[in-house]
C-alpha positions, 0 to 999 in steps of 0.5 A: 123671185120671179121678178128678180132683175137680170141683165140682158146678157144673162137672158141671152146666155140662158136662151143660147144654152137652151137652144144648143141643148134642144138642137143637140139633143135631137141631132145626137139622139137621131145619130144614135138611133140611125147612123151609129154602127154599135149595137142598139141600146134600149131606149126605155133604159135611157128614159129611166136613167134620165129620171134618176139623174133628174131626181139627184139634180133636184135633190141638189137644188133643194139642198141649196134652197133649204141651206142645210142638210137638216132642213133638207131631211125635214122637207123630204120627210114631210113632202115625200114620206108623209104625203102619199096623196101628193105623190099619187097626184104627181104620178099622173104627169110622171106617167105622161112624161114617161110616155112622151120621152119614149115617143121621142125615141120612136119619132127620131128613129123614123124622122129626121131631126129637123123634121122632128123639131118642126113637127114637135112645135105642135106642142104649142097649140096642144098646150094652148088648148089644155090651158083653155080647158084646164086653167080657164085661160083665153087666147088672143086673136093673134095667138089663134091665128098663129096656132093655125099658121103653125098647123099649116106649116107642119102640114107642109113639112109632112106633105112631102117629108125631106129625105136623109141619104146617110141613114142606115136603118129602115124608117117609117115616117107615118109611125114617126109622125104618130109618135110625135102626135102622142108626144105633143099631146102628152107634153101639152097635158102634163105641162099644164097639169104640173103648172096647176099642181104648182099653183095649188100650193106654196110647195117648192118647185124642187120638192114637186120635181122630186115627187114627180121624179120618184114616181117617174123612176117607178113608172119607167122601170116598170116600162123597161121590164114590161116592154124589153124585160127579157132582152134586158135580163139577157143582155144587161141594163146598159147594153149598147151604151156608148159615150154618145148614148150617155151624152143623150141621157145627159142632155135629156136630164139637164135640158128639162131642169134648165127649161125652168130657169129659162121660163123664170128669167125670159119672156115668150118672145125670146123663147120663140126665137130660141125655138126657131134657132133650134130648128135652124141649127137642127136643119143645118146639122141634118144636112151635114150629118145625115144628108138631108135633102131640103124640099120647097115644101119643107122650107116653106113649112119651117118658115111658117112655123118659125113666124107662128112661134114669134107671133104666138109669143107677142104680148097681148094688147092691154084692152082693160082701159078701152071700155072705160074710155068708151064710157067717158066718150059716151058721157061727154056726148050726153053732156053735149046733148044736154 
C-alpha cells in the first residue's frame, strides 16, 4: 500500500489541503482566544471533543478497510475488549498528545499565529533526537546542520517577537514560548513512540488510532474536570462555543488524520514545502487580521527556518557503494604493484 503509485496532481492536492489546514487552524484558534468578543470557551473541552471526533472518523475508516460490519465488530472485540495490555500501551501517547493539544491553546493565547508556526518547527529536531534515541536511526551531516540552522532561526524569531496591534487580551510571550517548548517535546516523543508501536506488529493503523483515541477521551475528560471542573459544571460543557470554535475543533480533528494520508503518499521535500507555505500563509493572515508588525529579526528567522526544513527533507546520499569502490581501487593498485 505504501508503494501505491499516485499522480503528481494528487500529491499536490494532498499537500495543499494539509497546508491550508495547518495555517487555518493556527489563525482561527488564535482568533478565538484573543480577538473574538464572545465569552471564552474552555479549551480542555475542545481537546476532549476533538478526541471523540477522531475516534468516530477512525471507526469509519476501519469500517471501510474491513469491508463489513461483522468484520469491524470482530476487529473491535479482538483489539479493544480483549487487549487491555495494548490499550494500556497506547495510553502513553494519548496522555502526551493530550498535553500537547492543550499546550497549543496556551501558546496561541500568548503568541501570534505566525510566531507560533515558526517556533513550532522545533518539533523537527525534537523528533530527530527521539528517533536517534528510541529507534536507533542516524542523521546525515546535512540534517544535523539543518537542525542547528532551524534552532538559530527560532532564536531570531523569539529574540524580539513581532507584536500584534489588534489583540484584545493581555499576553505573556514567555508563557507562550514555554507552552510551545512542552508541545514540541510531546510531539517528538509521542510521534516516535507511536511509530515504534505501529512497527512492532501488523495491527491496522486505524485499530491503533482507535485504541489511542479511546484512552485519549478518558484522559482529556479527566483533564476537563481536574482543571476546570467547577466552571464546567456551573456554565456547561459547551459554554462559549461559536461557529468559529466548532471550526477549530473540526480542523484539529481532520488535520491529525489527514496527516497520515500525506505521510503515505508524499516525501519529506514536499512536506517541507508545505510547512514553509503554512508559515507564509500564517504570516500574511496575521498581518491582515491581527495587525502583526514584522521585524527584521522575525523575517530573517522565518527564512532560516523555511530553508532548514527544506534541507532536512533532502534525501540522504547513498554511500553504500563507496566502500566497495574504494576496495576495488585498492585491489587494482596492488595488482599494478605486483
